[in-house]
PLY file of the C-alpha trace (Angstrom):
ply
format ascii 1.0
element vertex 189
property float x
property float y
property float z
element edge 188
property int vertex1
property int vertex2
end_header
-9.41 34.15 -9.74
-9.22 38.10 -8.21
-7.10 38.04 -5.92
-7.23 42.43 -4.23
-8.34 43.97 -7.25
-5.84 41.85 -10.45
-6.70 38.79 -11.44
-3.83 35.57 -11.08
-3.16 33.30 -13.57
-4.93 30.11 -14.25
-1.73 28.24 -13.57
-0.74 29.98 -10.17
-4.43 27.73 -9.48
-3.76 25.09 -10.99
-0.03 24.18 -9.24
-1.39 25.24 -5.62
-4.32 22.60 -6.20
-2.32 20.07 -7.16
-0.45 19.68 -3.28
-4.46 19.85 -1.73
-5.51 16.97 -4.25
-1.48 14.64 -3.18
-3.04 15.09 -0.30
-6.57 13.80 -0.75
-4.81 11.24 -2.30
-3.16 9.90 0.25
-4.99 10.09 2.79
-7.57 8.91 1.27
-9.77 5.94 3.40
-12.71 4.04 1.43
-15.35 2.35 3.12
-14.29 -1.92 3.13
-15.86 -4.88 2.89
-14.14 -7.91 3.37
-14.65 -10.95 0.15
-15.17 -13.88 2.17
-17.72 -14.02 5.26
-14.66 -15.71 6.51
-10.86 -15.28 6.99
-8.28 -13.58 8.21
-8.25 -9.83 6.59
-5.35 -8.16 5.11
-4.84 -5.24 7.52
-3.30 -3.15 4.92
-3.29 -2.19 1.55
-0.31 -3.37 -0.54
2.31 -6.62 -1.89
2.77 -9.46 -0.50
6.96 -9.26 0.46
6.79 -11.98 3.04
6.22 -14.93 4.81
7.59 -17.40 6.75
7.13 -18.96 10.20
8.86 -17.46 12.91
8.65 -17.45 16.80
7.84 -14.38 19.22
8.05 -13.78 22.60
4.48 -12.77 22.43
2.25 -15.10 20.05
4.30 -17.69 19.88
4.98 -19.43 17.18
3.42 -17.65 14.37
2.92 -17.78 10.76
3.86 -14.45 9.18
3.76 -11.66 6.80
4.73 -9.23 5.33
3.08 -6.33 3.83
4.94 -3.16 2.26
2.46 -0.08 1.76
3.80 2.15 -1.25
4.11 6.12 -1.75
0.68 5.37 -4.55
-1.81 2.57 -1.81
-4.31 3.54 1.17
-2.32 3.94 4.08
-5.70 3.25 6.77
-5.04 -0.54 8.96
-7.56 -2.49 9.66
-7.89 -5.15 12.03
-6.89 -8.77 10.28
-9.70 -10.81 12.48
-11.92 -9.46 15.27
-9.74 -9.56 18.85
-9.12 -8.36 22.33
-6.10 -5.87 22.69
-4.04 -7.05 24.94
-1.19 -5.15 24.23
0.60 -2.04 23.46
4.13 -1.12 22.26
5.44 2.22 21.04
9.45 1.37 19.67
11.41 4.18 18.74
13.89 3.61 15.91
15.78 4.43 12.37
13.20 5.32 8.70
14.89 3.17 7.10
13.43 1.66 3.93
10.81 -0.81 4.75
10.94 -3.62 2.14
14.18 -4.26 3.71
15.02 -7.52 6.40
16.17 -5.63 9.07
13.91 -3.06 9.26
10.68 -5.00 11.50
13.89 -4.77 14.26
15.16 -0.85 13.74
12.84 0.54 12.61
10.38 2.69 14.19
7.17 0.98 14.99
3.60 0.68 16.91
3.35 -3.04 18.44
-0.08 -4.02 18.91
-0.86 -7.83 20.48
-4.34 -9.10 20.09
-6.38 -12.17 20.93
-8.74 -13.80 19.17
-10.64 -17.19 18.90
-7.88 -18.59 17.14
-5.33 -18.12 19.74
-2.82 -14.52 20.12
-2.30 -12.71 16.86
0.57 -8.95 16.48
0.81 -6.61 14.48
3.00 -4.21 13.69
2.98 -0.59 11.91
7.07 -0.10 10.07
7.89 3.30 9.14
9.99 3.68 6.69
12.13 6.44 4.71
9.08 8.62 3.88
6.77 7.66 6.40
7.24 10.24 9.39
4.53 9.42 11.79
2.76 5.86 12.63
-0.63 6.75 14.30
-1.83 4.08 16.30
-5.15 4.37 17.30
-6.48 2.00 20.26
-5.96 0.29 23.28
-4.79 -1.94 25.99
-8.84 -3.83 26.72
-10.68 -2.83 23.76
-12.15 -5.05 21.75
-12.36 -5.02 17.70
-14.00 -6.41 14.58
-12.12 -7.48 11.82
-12.40 -4.91 9.35
-12.15 -2.03 11.50
-9.73 0.72 11.26
-6.67 0.68 14.17
-4.09 3.13 12.90
-2.24 4.69 9.47
1.19 5.00 8.74
1.56 7.54 6.72
2.83 7.98 3.51
2.96 4.23 3.18
5.37 1.12 4.91
5.05 -1.91 5.92
2.68 -3.82 8.37
4.13 -7.26 9.16
1.00 -9.64 11.12
1.97 -12.62 12.72
-1.29 -14.98 13.02
-1.19 -18.04 15.32
-0.89 -21.35 13.79
-4.09 -22.75 13.64
-4.47 -19.67 10.18
-3.31 -20.53 6.86
-1.78 -17.71 4.24
-4.57 -17.57 1.15
-1.94 -15.10 -0.26
1.84 -15.55 -2.22
4.42 -13.99 -1.84
3.75 -11.37 -4.09
0.42 -11.25 -3.50
-1.59 -7.54 -4.15
-3.74 -7.47 -1.32
-6.59 -4.40 0.00
-6.49 -3.29 3.53
-9.46 -5.27 5.18
-11.43 -6.83 1.30
-8.48 -9.84 0.57
-8.26 -13.32 3.42
-4.64 -13.67 3.28
-5.38 -16.41 6.31
-7.92 -19.03 6.55
-8.68 -21.59 9.64
-7.28 -24.99 9.03
-10.43 -27.34 8.95
0 1
1 2
2 3
3 4
4 5
5 6
6 7
7 8
8 9
9 10
10 11
11 12
12 13
13 14
14 15
15 16
16 17
17 18
18 19
19 20
20 21
21 22
22 23
23 24
24 25
25 26
26 27
27 28
28 29
29 30
30 31
31 32
32 33
33 34
34 35
35 36
36 37
37 38
38 39
39 40
40 41
41 42
42 43
43 44
44 45
45 46
46 47
47 48
48 49
49 50
50 51
51 52
52 53
53 54
54 55
55 56
56 57
57 58
58 59
59 60
60 61
61 62
62 63
63 64
64 65
65 66
66 67
67 68
68 69
69 70
70 71
71 72
72 73
73 74
74 75
75 76
76 77
77 78
78 79
79 80
80 81
81 82
82 83
83 84
84 85
85 86
86 87
87 88
88 89
89 90
90 91
91 92
92 93
93 94
94 95
95 96
96 97
97 98
98 99
99 100
100 101
101 102
102 103
103 104
104 105
105 106
106 107
107 108
108 109
109 110
110 111
111 112
112 113
113 114
114 115
115 116
116 117
117 118
118 119
119 120
120 121
121 122
122 123
123 124
124 125
125 126
126 127
127 128
128 129
129 130
130 131
131 132
132 133
133 134
134 135
135 136
136 137
137 138
138 139
139 140
140 141
141 142
142 143
143 144
144 145
145 146
146 147
147 148
148 149
149 150
150 151
151 152
152 153
153 154
154 155
155 156
156 157
157 158
158 159
159 160
160 161
161 162
162 163
163 164
164 165
165 166
166 167
167 168
168 169
169 170
170 171
171 172
172 173
173 174
174 175
175 176
176 177
177 178
178 179
179 180
180 181
181 182
182 183
183 184
184 185
185 186
186 187
187 188
């Protein structure tokens, strides 16, 4: 490498290229195709860390699935099913470890509530200790298709999805999931 008429060590080029390669890796956004023609797909890459039946003010009775994204997962979030956005809300908060059970209540987060054929569902993007920025690119009244990108949590963190009671979880705690591909829920027949 030549700079200003002199030579620069190849090691300096490698050192300067490393942060650029990390940025490209962290912010990658691969195309995704759902594994099956039906079913609710994962909104995030990561590991399922919780599945529980809950009551929420927006959804009512729901099945909550928490997905923890580490720093090496793809950070782009996707819509789990087709639906019309009814609710978008940003809540400032702390930046504690996102895997902690209380993180869903105290950390910075973005809520996106929507209505599908099966009923209301809710997505919660939760910032963590490393994730310093949540990007949410949807507006109230917008209709999104299954698997469509709707946001990103930079440097990973956690996404909670609240499924309608008519949707049965198709994953277990510890399952690895891929956003827009892995089916996490199926409609009861």
